[in-house]
N, C-alpha and C positions, 0 to 999 in steps of 0.2 A: 445323481445330478450330472449333467453334461457341462462342458466348458464352452458352450455357445456354438455358433456356427464355425465352420473351418475358416471362412474369410475373416470372421471376427477375431479368431485366434491369431491369424497372420497379421492383422492390423493392430493387434493389442488393445482392442476396444472392449470395454465392459458392457454391462446391460444398458447403460445410458448413452453409450457411444461417445462420451466426452471425457471419460476419466483420465486418460493419459494426457490429454491437453491441459486439463485442470491441474493435474499433478505437476506437469512441467511448468506451468505459469507460476505455481506456488514456489517452486524451486528457484525460478528466475528472479522473482521478487525478493526471495530470501537472500540470494547472492547480492542483488542490488542494494538491499537494506544494509548488508554487511559492509560493502564497499563504501557506500555513502556515509554510514555511521563512522567508519574508520577515518574518512576524510574529515568529518565534523570534529571528532575527538582530537585528532592530530592538529588541525588548524586552530582549534580553540586553545589547545595546550601551548601553542607557539605565540599566542597573543601576549603583549607585555603586561596588560592589566585587564580587569574585567568590569570596569566602570561603564556607565551607560554610553558615553561618547565613543569609547573604543568598540563596544559591541555593535552599536548602530553603524559605525564606520565600517566595521568588518562585514556586517550583513548587507550593507548597501553596495558592496563591490559585486561585480558581475559573476565571478566564479562561485563565491560562497552563496549568493542569492539563488543561482541556478541549482547548485547542489542541494540547498535546503528545499527548494520547490520540488525537485526530483525525489528527495527523501520523503517529503510529505505525501506525494502521489504514490510512491512505492509502498510506504507503510500502510496507508489506508487501503490500497488495492490488496495487499497481502492479508490484512485483517479481514477484508470482505471475503476473500477466497476461503480462508480458514473457517470463518463463522458460517459461511454458506454451507460448507460441508457438514458442520456441526448441526445446523438447523435441518438440513435434508436427511441426516441420519437419525435424529432423535425427536423431531416433531412429526407426528403421524397424521394428524388431521389436515386435510387439504386446505381448508380455509385458514386455519391457524398458520400453516406453513407459508401460504401465500402472504398473509399479513405480516409475519415476522420477516420474510425476505424483503418485502416492501420497506418496512421500517429499517432493516439493515442497510438497504441501498440508500435510503434517505439520510441515515446517520453518517454513513461513510462518505457520501458525496458532500454532505453539508460540512463535515469535519475537514475534509480535504480542501473544499472551497474556502473555508474560514482561514486555514493555514496558508493557502496560496495568496489570498488577499492580504493577510498580515505581512507576509514576506514581501509582496509587491509594494505595500505602503512603506516598509523600511527601505527597500531598494530604491524607490523613487523619491524618497525624502518627505513623504507625506505624514509620517508619524511625528508627533510633537515630543 
């Protein structure tokens, strides 16, 4: 077996021509998840108490609300990238692969949207 074309080897592209980009996105989202999770853990540890009023007050501030929204986006994007690779590698029927990728996209977009709307409600004072 060969290693592809010479230009493909130079560019570092695999057979799908997107492997390096996908791999890099997965690493970027992993680093983003780590940084944002560290912020979340440290800022929660510095809170005086964990009652409802304190938590909603904290989550309604601009910096924590923005960090939480970015964390939700990054986690769902990272999960989608990883599960997409899993599906592409282990689901072999074309129709089944297409269906599971559609369901994956719907689940991750729906989960991220739910999380962002929940954070927005807290940040804008709409949650009771």
